[in-house]
Every structure is written in C-alpha cells, then in structure tokens.
A tleap script that builds the chain and sets N, CA, C and O, in Angstrom:
source leaprc.protein.ff14SB
mol = sequence {
  NMET LYS TYR LYS ASP GLU LEU ILE ASP GLU
  SER VAL LYS ARG LYS LEU LYS ILE LEU SER
  PHE PHE GLU LYS HIE GLY LEU ALA PRO THR
  VAL ASP ALA TYR ASN ILE SER ARG SER THR
  ILE TYR ARG TRP LYS LYS LEU LEU LYS ASP
  ASN ASN GLY LYS ILE GLU VAL LEU LYS ASP
  ARG SER LYS ILE PRO LYS ASN LYS ARG LYS
  ARG GLU THR ASP LEU ARG ILE ILE ASP TYR
  ILE VAL MET ILE ARG LYS LYS TYR PRO ARG
  MET GLY ASN PHE SER PHE TYR PHE SER LEU
  THR TYR PHE LEU PHE PHE CLEU
}
set mol.1.N position { 298.536 -226.041 148.635 }
set mol.1.CA position { 298.005 -227.065 149.133 }
set mol.1.C position { 297.306 -228.019 148.077 }
set mol.1.O position { 296.435 -227.580 147.326 }
set mol.2.N position { 297.726 -229.358 148.046 }
set mol.2.CA position { 297.148 -230.123 147.124 }
set mol.2.C position { 296.511 -231.351 147.735 }
set mol.2.O position { 297.216 -232.083 148.430 }
set mol.3.N position { 295.255 -231.634 147.536 }
set mol.3.CA position { 294.583 -232.787 148.200 }
set mol.3.C position { 293.875 -233.251 146.972 }
set mol.3.O position { 293.956 -232.673 145.888 }
set mol.4.N position { 293.092 -234.456 147.230 }
set mol.4.CA position { 292.511 -235.215 146.032 }
set mol.4.C position { 291.031 -234.414 146.026 }
set mol.4.O position { 290.237 -234.431 146.967 }
set mol.5.N position { 290.879 -233.841 144.992 }
set mol.5.CA position { 289.593 -233.110 144.734 }
set mol.5.C position { 288.373 -233.646 144.880 }
set mol.5.O position { 287.501 -233.037 145.500 }
set mol.6.N position { 288.158 -234.849 144.330 }
set mol.6.CA position { 286.914 -235.589 144.583 }
set mol.6.C position { 286.510 -235.907 145.831 }
set mol.6.O position { 285.335 -236.221 146.024 }
set mol.7.N position { 287.419 -235.870 146.839 }
set mol.7.CA position { 287.118 -236.129 148.347 }
set mol.7.C position { 286.835 -235.009 149.160 }
set mol.7.O position { 286.379 -235.170 150.292 }
set mol.8.N position { 287.104 -233.678 148.602 }
set mol.8.CA position { 286.751 -232.579 149.291 }
set mol.8.C position { 285.448 -231.979 148.937 }
set mol.8.O position { 285.069 -231.943 147.766 }
set mol.9.N position { 284.659 -231.445 150.050 }
set mol.9.CA position { 283.643 -230.726 149.852 }
set mol.9.C position { 283.726 -229.270 149.181 }
set mol.9.O position { 284.792 -228.660 149.266 }
set mol.10.N position { 282.800 -228.782 148.618 }
set mol.10.CA position { 282.913 -227.511 148.034 }
set mol.10.C position { 283.176 -226.312 149.067 }
set mol.10.O position { 283.913 -225.377 148.756 }
set mol.11.N position { 282.619 -226.378 150.151 }
set mol.11.CA position { 282.911 -225.343 150.976 }
set mol.11.C position { 284.377 -225.430 151.567 }
set mol.11.O position { 285.069 -224.463 151.886 }
set mol.12.N position { 284.779 -226.984 151.670 }
set mol.12.CA position { 286.396 -226.782 152.203 }
set mol.12.C position { 286.978 -226.349 150.917 }
set mol.12.O position { 287.774 -225.422 151.067 }
set mol.13.N position { 286.827 -226.726 149.742 }
set mol.13.CA position { 287.685 -226.149 148.708 }
set mol.13.C position { 287.873 -224.477 148.775 }
set mol.13.O position { 288.935 -223.859 148.702 }
set mol.14.N position { 286.627 -223.981 148.922 }
set mol.14.CA position { 286.471 -222.464 148.840 }
set mol.14.C position { 287.420 -221.945 150.171 }
set mol.14.O position { 288.183 -220.987 150.045 }
set mol.15.N position { 287.292 -222.630 151.351 }
set mol.15.CA position { 288.204 -222.232 152.443 }
set mol.15.C position { 289.439 -222.345 152.185 }
set mol.15.O position { 290.135 -221.389 152.530 }
set mol.16.N position { 290.089 -223.460 151.543 }
set mol.16.CA position { 291.370 -223.711 151.228 }
set mol.16.C position { 291.785 -222.689 150.424 }
set mol.16.O position { 292.829 -222.126 150.753 }
set mol.17.N position { 291.046 -222.214 149.168 }
set mol.17.CA position { 291.321 -221.287 148.387 }
set mol.17.C position { 291.651 -219.916 149.136 }
set mol.17.O position { 292.610 -219.208 148.827 }
set mol.18.N position { 290.821 -219.648 150.073 }
set mol.18.CA position { 290.989 -218.267 150.768 }
set mol.18.C position { 291.798 -218.341 151.676 }
set mol.18.O position { 292.122 -217.216 152.056 }
set mol.19.N position { 292.390 -219.317 152.328 }
set mol.19.CA position { 293.530 -219.442 153.041 }
set mol.19.C position { 294.932 -219.503 152.289 }
set mol.19.O position { 295.924 -218.935 152.745 }
set mol.20.N position { 294.942 -220.279 151.029 }
set mol.20.CA position { 296.148 -220.068 150.387 }
set mol.20.C position { 296.274 -218.538 149.747 }
set mol.20.O position { 297.400 -218.048 149.661 }
set mol.21.N position { 295.156 -217.813 149.316 }
set mol.21.CA position { 295.258 -216.629 149.096 }
set mol.21.C position { 295.740 -215.770 150.134 }
set mol.21.O position { 296.468 -214.814 149.865 }
set mol.22.N position { 295.403 -216.031 151.240 }
set mol.22.CA position { 295.892 -215.286 152.500 }
set mol.22.C position { 297.329 -215.351 152.684 }
set mol.22.O position { 297.997 -214.366 152.997 }
set mol.23.N position { 297.886 -216.705 152.456 }
set mol.23.CA position { 299.267 -216.932 152.665 }
set mol.23.C position { 300.052 -216.122 151.601 }
set mol.23.O position { 301.147 -215.603 151.816 }
set mol.24.N position { 299.448 -216.077 150.560 }
set mol.24.CA position { 300.339 -215.341 149.439 }
set mol.24.C position { 300.430 -213.755 149.560 }
set mol.24.O position { 301.453 -213.076 149.470 }
set mol.25.N position { 298.961 -213.264 149.813 }
set mol.25.CA position { 298.834 -211.787 149.603 }
set mol.25.C position { 298.734 -210.968 150.890 }
set mol.25.O position { 298.956 -209.758 150.940 }
set mol.26.N position { 298.393 -211.707 151.890 }
set mol.26.CA position { 298.079 -211.044 153.340 }
set mol.26.C position { 296.855 -211.068 153.529 }
set mol.26.O position { 296.047 -211.716 152.864 }
set mol.27.N position { 296.499 -209.999 154.926 }
set mol.27.CA position { 295.143 -209.830 155.252 }
set mol.27.C position { 294.223 -209.100 154.532 }
set mol.27.O position { 293.152 -209.455 154.040 }
set mol.28.N position { 294.883 -207.836 154.535 }
set mol.28.CA position { 293.842 -206.772 153.707 }
set mol.28.C position { 293.355 -207.077 152.315 }
set mol.28.O position { 292.214 -206.777 151.965 }
set mol.29.N position { 294.210 -207.668 151.528 }
set mol.29.CA position { 293.555 -208.186 150.197 }
set mol.29.C position { 292.771 -209.265 150.085 }
set mol.29.O position { 291.952 -209.456 149.186 }
set mol.30.N position { 293.074 -210.161 151.222 }
set mol.30.CA position { 292.085 -211.245 151.350 }
set mol.30.C position { 290.753 -210.923 151.812 }
set mol.30.O position { 289.748 -211.534 151.450 }
set mol.31.N position { 290.767 -209.818 152.730 }
set mol.31.CA position { 289.463 -209.405 153.244 }
set mol.31.C position { 288.747 -208.652 152.144 }
set mol.31.O position { 287.543 -208.832 151.960 }
set mol.32.N position { 289.452 -207.818 151.413 }
set mol.32.CA position { 288.781 -207.129 150.325 }
set mol.32.C position { 288.147 -208.146 149.292 }
set mol.32.O position { 286.968 -208.055 148.951 }
set mol.33.N position { 288.938 -209.042 148.853 }
set mol.33.CA position { 288.566 -209.749 147.800 }
set mol.33.C position { 287.473 -210.809 148.141 }
set mol.33.O position { 286.584 -210.956 147.302 }
set mol.34.N position { 287.437 -211.532 149.228 }
set mol.34.CA position { 286.549 -212.439 149.598 }
set mol.34.C position { 285.390 -211.839 150.511 }
set mol.34.O position { 284.304 -212.418 150.479 }
set mol.35.N position { 285.507 -210.979 151.133 }
set mol.35.CA position { 284.558 -210.236 151.861 }
set mol.35.C position { 284.237 -211.066 153.185 }
set mol.35.O position { 283.099 -211.014 153.652 }
set mol.36.N position { 285.128 -211.752 153.729 }
set mol.36.CA position { 285.112 -212.225 155.072 }
set mol.36.C position { 285.739 -211.543 156.196 }
set mol.36.O position { 286.545 -210.661 155.897 }
set mol.37.N position { 285.539 -211.765 157.377 }
set mol.37.CA position { 286.164 -211.305 158.381 }
set mol.37.C position { 287.606 -211.715 158.744 }
set mol.37.O position { 288.023 -212.763 158.249 }
set mol.38.N position { 288.397 -211.011 159.542 }
set mol.38.CA position { 289.691 -211.209 159.866 }
set mol.38.C position { 289.569 -212.495 160.855 }
set mol.38.O position { 290.403 -213.396 160.766 }
set mol.39.N position { 288.695 -212.548 161.635 }
set mol.39.CA position { 288.442 -213.456 162.750 }
set mol.39.C position { 288.223 -214.706 162.024 }
set mol.39.O position { 288.890 -215.666 162.410 }
set mol.40.N position { 287.415 -214.881 161.044 }
set mol.40.CA position { 287.089 -216.097 160.387 }
set mol.40.C position { 288.364 -216.587 159.713 }
set mol.40.O position { 288.423 -217.810 159.586 }
set mol.41.N position { 289.340 -215.919 159.279 }
set mol.41.CA position { 290.429 -216.523 158.566 }
set mol.41.C position { 291.321 -217.111 159.705 }
set mol.41.O position { 291.872 -218.207 159.607 }
set mol.42.N position { 291.413 -216.332 160.741 }
set mol.42.CA position { 292.354 -216.872 161.674 }
set mol.42.C position { 291.765 -218.071 162.455 }
set mol.42.O position { 292.477 -218.966 162.909 }
set mol.43.N position { 290.411 -218.032 162.582 }
set mol.43.CA position { 289.705 -219.236 163.236 }
set mol.43.C position { 289.880 -220.606 162.461 }
set mol.43.O position { 290.106 -221.692 162.994 }
set mol.44.N position { 289.742 -220.373 161.168 }
set mol.44.CA position { 290.231 -221.428 160.073 }
set mol.44.C position { 291.602 -222.086 160.147 }
set mol.44.O position { 291.865 -223.286 160.075 }
set mol.45.N position { 292.589 -220.831 160.341 }
set mol.45.CA position { 293.962 -221.199 160.347 }
set mol.45.C position { 294.383 -221.879 161.807 }
set mol.45.O position { 295.376 -222.605 161.852 }
set mol.46.N position { 293.578 -221.612 163.017 }
set mol.46.CA position { 293.648 -222.268 164.209 }
set mol.46.C position { 293.201 -223.673 164.078 }
set mol.46.O position { 293.901 -224.607 164.469 }
set mol.47.N position { 292.077 -223.822 163.547 }
set mol.47.CA position { 291.460 -224.965 163.308 }
set mol.47.C position { 292.292 -225.998 162.772 }
set mol.47.O position { 292.438 -227.066 163.367 }
set mol.48.N position { 292.919 -225.704 161.531 }
set mol.48.CA position { 293.919 -226.442 160.705 }
set mol.48.C position { 295.194 -226.876 161.880 }
set mol.48.O position { 295.520 -228.027 162.170 }
set mol.49.N position { 295.680 -225.827 162.340 }
set mol.49.CA position { 296.905 -225.937 163.178 }
set mol.49.C position { 296.560 -226.984 164.299 }
set mol.49.O position { 297.345 -227.879 164.614 }
set mol.50.N position { 295.434 -226.820 164.827 }
set mol.50.CA position { 295.122 -227.651 166.140 }
set mol.50.C position { 294.888 -229.091 165.697 }
set mol.50.O position { 295.135 -229.996 166.494 }
set mol.51.N position { 294.455 -229.343 164.551 }
set mol.51.CA position { 294.351 -230.665 164.076 }
set mol.51.C position { 295.226 -231.107 163.063 }
set mol.51.O position { 294.875 -231.818 162.122 }
set mol.52.N position { 296.514 -230.630 163.281 }
set mol.52.CA position { 297.570 -231.027 162.388 }
set mol.52.C position { 297.273 -231.010 160.982 }
set mol.52.O position { 297.608 -231.930 160.236 }
set mol.53.N position { 296.689 -230.047 160.625 }
set mol.53.CA position { 296.319 -229.874 158.984 }
set mol.53.C position { 295.484 -230.846 158.390 }
set mol.53.O position { 295.587 -231.135 157.198 }
set mol.54.N position { 294.638 -231.385 159.174 }
set mol.54.CA position { 293.477 -232.261 158.610 }
set mol.54.C position { 292.504 -231.351 158.061 }
set mol.54.O position { 292.076 -230.444 158.775 }
set mol.55.N position { 292.127 -231.480 156.938 }
set mol.55.CA position { 291.071 -230.472 156.199 }
set mol.55.C position { 289.597 -230.817 156.462 }
set mol.55.O position { 288.718 -230.036 156.097 }
set mol.56.N position { 289.301 -231.989 157.096 }
set mol.56.CA position { 288.134 -232.296 157.371 }
set mol.56.C position { 287.456 -231.357 158.429 }
set mol.56.O position { 286.239 -231.186 158.492 }
set mol.57.N position { 288.226 -230.868 159.115 }
set mol.57.CA position { 287.793 -229.831 160.260 }
set mol.57.C position { 287.335 -228.588 159.691 }
set mol.57.O position { 286.819 -227.737 160.415 }
set mol.58.N position { 287.503 -228.390 158.277 }
set mol.58.CA position { 286.996 -227.177 157.692 }
set mol.58.C position { 285.554 -227.359 157.123 }
set mol.58.O position { 284.907 -226.399 156.703 }
set mol.59.N position { 285.126 -228.524 157.129 }
set mol.59.CA position { 283.832 -228.785 156.593 }
set mol.59.C position { 282.792 -228.243 157.430 }
set mol.59.O position { 282.854 -228.232 158.659 }
set mol.60.N position { 281.729 -227.744 156.671 }
set mol.60.CA position { 280.701 -227.181 157.667 }
set mol.60.C position { 279.879 -228.052 158.383 }
set mol.60.O position { 279.406 -229.114 157.979 }
set mol.61.N position { 279.744 -227.531 159.463 }
set mol.61.CA position { 278.801 -228.486 160.684 }
set mol.61.C position { 277.219 -228.153 160.568 }
set mol.61.O position { 276.803 -227.114 160.054 }
set mol.62.N position { 276.452 -229.090 161.070 }
set mol.62.CA position { 275.248 -229.097 160.984 }
set mol.62.C position { 274.597 -227.531 161.829 }
set mol.62.O position { 275.127 -227.186 162.885 }
set mol.63.N position { 273.731 -226.912 161.377 }
set mol.63.CA position { 273.106 -225.796 162.137 }
set mol.63.C position { 271.866 -226.280 162.823 }
set mol.63.O position { 271.043 -225.435 163.174 }
set mol.64.N position { 271.639 -227.578 163.058 }
set mol.64.CA position { 270.507 -227.911 163.895 }
set mol.64.C position { 270.726 -227.861 165.155 }
set mol.64.O position { 271.832 -228.253 165.528 }
set mol.65.N position { 269.898 -227.445 166.024 }
set mol.65.CA position { 269.975 -227.248 167.447 }
set mol.65.C position { 270.313 -228.728 168.128 }
set mol.65.O position { 269.739 -229.750 167.752 }
set mol.66.N position { 271.258 -228.711 169.116 }
set mol.66.CA position { 271.439 -229.940 169.676 }
set mol.66.C position { 270.359 -230.502 170.538 }
set mol.66.O position { 270.156 -231.715 170.568 }
set mol.67.N position { 269.653 -229.644 171.251 }
set mol.67.CA position { 268.555 -229.671 171.863 }
set mol.67.C position { 267.301 -229.251 171.484 }
set mol.67.O position { 267.145 -228.097 171.883 }
set mol.68.N position { 266.202 -229.719 170.813 }
set mol.68.CA position { 264.976 -229.180 170.408 }
set mol.68.C position { 264.088 -229.167 171.533 }
set mol.68.O position { 264.090 -230.053 172.388 }
set mol.69.N position { 263.250 -228.069 171.542 }
set mol.69.CA position { 262.238 -228.020 172.746 }
set mol.69.C position { 261.086 -228.906 172.502 }
set mol.69.O position { 260.663 -229.214 171.388 }
set mol.70.N position { 260.683 -229.234 173.475 }
set mol.70.CA position { 259.392 -230.122 173.341 }
set mol.70.C position { 258.386 -229.534 174.035 }
set mol.70.O position { 258.617 -228.915 175.073 }
set mol.71.N position { 257.217 -229.665 173.550 }
set mol.71.CA position { 256.146 -229.007 174.111 }
set mol.71.C position { 255.674 -229.709 175.568 }
set mol.71.O position { 255.707 -230.939 175.515 }
set mol.72.N position { 255.334 -229.270 176.579 }
set mol.72.CA position { 255.073 -229.745 177.961 }
set mol.72.C position { 253.880 -229.236 178.435 }
set mol.72.O position { 253.912 -228.137 178.989 }
set mol.73.N position { 252.712 -229.895 178.310 }
set mol.73.CA position { 251.423 -229.518 178.897 }
set mol.73.C position { 251.099 -230.425 179.936 }
set mol.73.O position { 251.250 -231.624 179.705 }
set mol.74.N position { 250.612 -229.997 181.222 }
set mol.74.CA position { 250.150 -230.840 182.293 }
set mol.74.C position { 248.915 -231.558 181.771 }
set mol.74.O position { 248.125 -231.011 181.002 }
set mol.75.N position { 248.785 -232.744 182.197 }
set mol.75.CA position { 247.869 -233.655 181.717 }
set mol.75.C position { 246.584 -233.175 182.273 }
set mol.75.O position { 245.586 -233.567 181.668 }
set mol.76.N position { 246.395 -232.391 183.323 }
set mol.76.CA position { 245.258 -232.128 183.956 }
set mol.76.C position { 244.639 -231.078 183.185 }
set mol.76.O position { 243.412 -230.974 183.182 }
set mol.77.N position { 245.425 -230.236 182.483 }
set mol.77.CA position { 245.074 -229.174 181.386 }
set mol.77.C position { 244.253 -229.907 180.445 }
set mol.77.O position { 243.039 -229.755 180.313 }
set mol.78.N position { 245.092 -230.828 179.705 }
set mol.78.CA position { 244.532 -231.368 178.568 }
set mol.78.C position { 243.272 -232.339 178.689 }
set mol.78.O position { 242.469 -232.560 177.783 }
set mol.79.N position { 243.242 -232.963 180.182 }
set mol.79.CA position { 242.016 -233.812 180.339 }
set mol.79.C position { 240.725 -232.614 180.521 }
set mol.79.O position { 239.594 -232.913 180.137 }
set mol.80.N position { 240.945 -231.546 181.001 }
set mol.80.CA position { 240.014 -230.417 181.231 }
set mol.80.C position { 239.382 -229.892 179.767 }
set mol.80.O position { 238.185 -229.698 179.557 }
set mol.81.N position { 240.400 -229.720 178.871 }
set mol.81.CA position { 240.121 -229.324 177.698 }
set mol.81.C position { 239.338 -230.232 177.030 }
set mol.81.O position { 238.319 -229.806 176.487 }
set mol.82.N position { 239.642 -231.530 176.953 }
set mol.82.CA position { 238.877 -232.507 176.195 }
set mol.82.C position { 237.488 -232.730 176.994 }
set mol.82.O position { 236.487 -232.908 176.300 }
set mol.83.N position { 237.356 -232.734 178.348 }
set mol.83.CA position { 236.268 -232.787 178.836 }
set mol.83.C position { 235.325 -231.635 178.644 }
set mol.83.O position { 234.137 -231.941 178.540 }
set mol.84.N position { 235.595 -230.561 178.587 }
set mol.84.CA position { 234.826 -229.446 178.202 }
set mol.84.C position { 234.379 -229.430 176.847 }
set mol.84.O position { 233.200 -229.178 176.599 }
set mol.85.N position { 235.221 -229.678 175.933 }
set mol.85.CA position { 234.729 -229.833 174.421 }
set mol.85.C position { 234.012 -230.840 174.232 }
set mol.85.O position { 233.602 -230.877 173.072 }
set mol.86.N position { 233.565 -231.960 175.071 }
set mol.86.CA position { 232.906 -232.877 174.833 }
set mol.86.C position { 231.464 -232.612 175.612 }
set mol.86.O position { 230.429 -233.181 175.267 }
set mol.87.N position { 231.525 -231.878 176.467 }
set mol.87.CA position { 230.472 -231.748 177.280 }
set mol.87.C position { 229.598 -230.567 176.819 }
set mol.87.O position { 228.384 -230.567 177.019 }
set mol.88.N position { 230.231 -229.577 176.207 }
set mol.88.CA position { 229.703 -228.238 175.550 }
set mol.88.C position { 230.505 -228.121 174.286 }
set mol.88.O position { 231.414 -227.309 174.112 }
set mol.89.N position { 230.039 -229.095 173.341 }
set mol.89.CA position { 230.690 -228.954 171.900 }
set mol.89.C position { 230.344 -227.446 171.155 }
set mol.89.O position { 231.105 -226.962 170.317 }
set mol.90.N position { 229.280 -226.892 171.523 }
set mol.90.CA position { 229.118 -225.704 170.931 }
set mol.90.C position { 229.512 -224.402 171.531 }
set mol.90.O position { 229.180 -223.321 171.045 }
set mol.91.N position { 230.201 -224.536 172.560 }
set mol.91.CA position { 230.777 -223.345 173.236 }
set mol.91.C position { 231.821 -222.658 172.413 }
set mol.91.O position { 232.686 -223.233 171.754 }
set mol.92.N position { 231.632 -221.254 172.531 }
set mol.92.CA position { 232.549 -220.618 171.465 }
set mol.92.C position { 234.118 -220.394 172.202 }
set mol.92.O position { 234.360 -220.721 173.364 }
set mol.93.N position { 234.909 -219.894 171.453 }
set mol.93.CA position { 236.247 -219.517 171.981 }
set mol.93.C position { 236.112 -218.694 172.907 }
set mol.93.O position { 236.753 -218.990 173.916 }
set mol.94.N position { 235.465 -217.678 172.964 }
set mol.94.CA position { 235.617 -216.617 173.920 }
set mol.94.C position { 235.144 -217.128 175.333 }
set mol.94.O position { 235.810 -216.865 176.335 }
set mol.95.N position { 233.897 -217.917 175.398 }
set mol.95.CA position { 233.512 -218.676 176.746 }
set mol.95.C position { 234.604 -219.588 176.973 }
set mol.95.O position { 235.173 -219.497 178.061 }
set mol.96.N position { 235.004 -220.460 176.136 }
set mol.96.CA position { 235.973 -221.490 176.481 }
set mol.96.C position { 237.263 -220.812 177.113 }
set mol.96.O position { 237.668 -221.165 178.221 }
set mol.97.N position { 237.861 -219.872 176.401 }
set mol.97.CA position { 238.900 -219.120 177.025 }
set mol.97.C position { 238.858 -218.687 178.341 }
set mol.97.O position { 239.875 -218.754 179.033 }
set mol.98.N position { 237.605 -218.163 178.865 }
set mol.98.CA position { 237.287 -217.719 180.453 }
set mol.98.C position { 237.210 -219.034 181.330 }
set mol.98.O position { 237.563 -219.072 182.509 }
set mol.99.N position { 236.744 -220.028 180.668 }
set mol.99.CA position { 236.340 -221.349 181.392 }
set mol.99.C position { 237.971 -221.759 181.611 }
set mol.99.O position { 238.369 -222.102 182.724 }
set mol.100.N position { 238.662 -221.708 180.717 }
set mol.100.CA position { 240.119 -222.351 180.790 }
set mol.100.C position { 240.794 -221.543 181.764 }
set mol.100.O position { 241.294 -222.163 182.702 }
set mol.101.N position { 240.929 -220.188 181.747 }
set mol.101.CA position { 241.472 -219.484 182.655 }
set mol.101.C position { 241.059 -219.359 184.204 }
set mol.101.O position { 241.845 -219.094 185.113 }
set mol.102.N position { 239.659 -219.601 184.338 }
set mol.102.CA position { 239.280 -220.040 185.647 }
set mol.102.C position { 239.621 -221.019 186.104 }
set mol.102.O position { 239.881 -221.100 187.304 }
set mol.103.N position { 239.723 -222.118 185.207 }
set mol.103.CA position { 240.278 -223.581 185.811 }
set mol.103.C position { 241.912 -223.412 186.217 }
set mol.103.O position { 242.406 -223.937 187.215 }
set mol.104.N position { 242.552 -222.690 185.381 }
set mol.104.CA position { 243.940 -222.529 185.581 }
set mol.104.C position { 244.240 -221.783 186.724 }
set mol.104.O position { 245.223 -222.120 187.384 }
set mol.105.N position { 243.421 -220.625 187.143 }
set mol.105.CA position { 243.497 -219.916 188.334 }
set mol.105.C position { 243.546 -220.821 189.516 }
set mol.105.O position { 244.416 -220.688 190.377 }
set mol.106.N position { 242.688 -221.676 189.568 }
set mol.106.CA position { 242.648 -222.632 190.711 }
set mol.106.C position { 243.329 -223.955 190.678 }
set mol.106.O position { 243.099 -224.797 191.546 }
set mol.107.N position { 244.181 -224.167 189.677 }
set mol.107.CA position { 244.845 -225.468 189.460 }
set mol.107.C position { 246.184 -225.373 190.462 }
set mol.107.O position { 246.975 -226.314 190.526 }
savepdb mol mol.pdb
quit
C-alpha cells in the first residue's frame, strides 16, 4: 500500500503497517507482534472495504462525548440559597444543610 506519506496521520500509518503485516503473515503473528486484538484488525479491514479503500476512515476519531451533561438546578432552590445566605451570613454549613433539606422536603 503506497500513499503520500506527508498527508497521512501517524496513527493511520501505524494501522496500515499492521494491516500490510497481516496480509503477508496472517493473524497469529500479527496479534503476537503488535499486541492488538483480532476484532480490531477485522474492524479496520471492514472499514477500508466499506469505504472503497479510503484511508481517511482509519484516522482516529474524537473521544469527546457528543452530549455533555449540563447542571440543572431549580431556580427556586438557587433563590432560597441566596436568600438564606444574605439573611443569615454567619449560618454554619450544618445549620444551612438542615434548613435546605427542610425547604426541599416541602418543595
């Protein structure tokens, strides 16, 4: 497999090297030499086959979650916290905790 080296990512080069080794020597030597699973090799081969040999599909994808969780707090709770902290600025965390749980119980 010959491609323009300057356009190929390092991870893609590594995967192509592993796949070419697999084509020459077979499964067992490839697994021993590169310490990757059988399913990974066949998944890369399937990706190449399904995309007509385009090597861009072997490029590593982002691992960032598609949907990041957002903090959602009821505005009544925030307003209560702000009101209590303004009204009783010296209230300790222990007393504040019980005040807040009492408020949440009747919410």
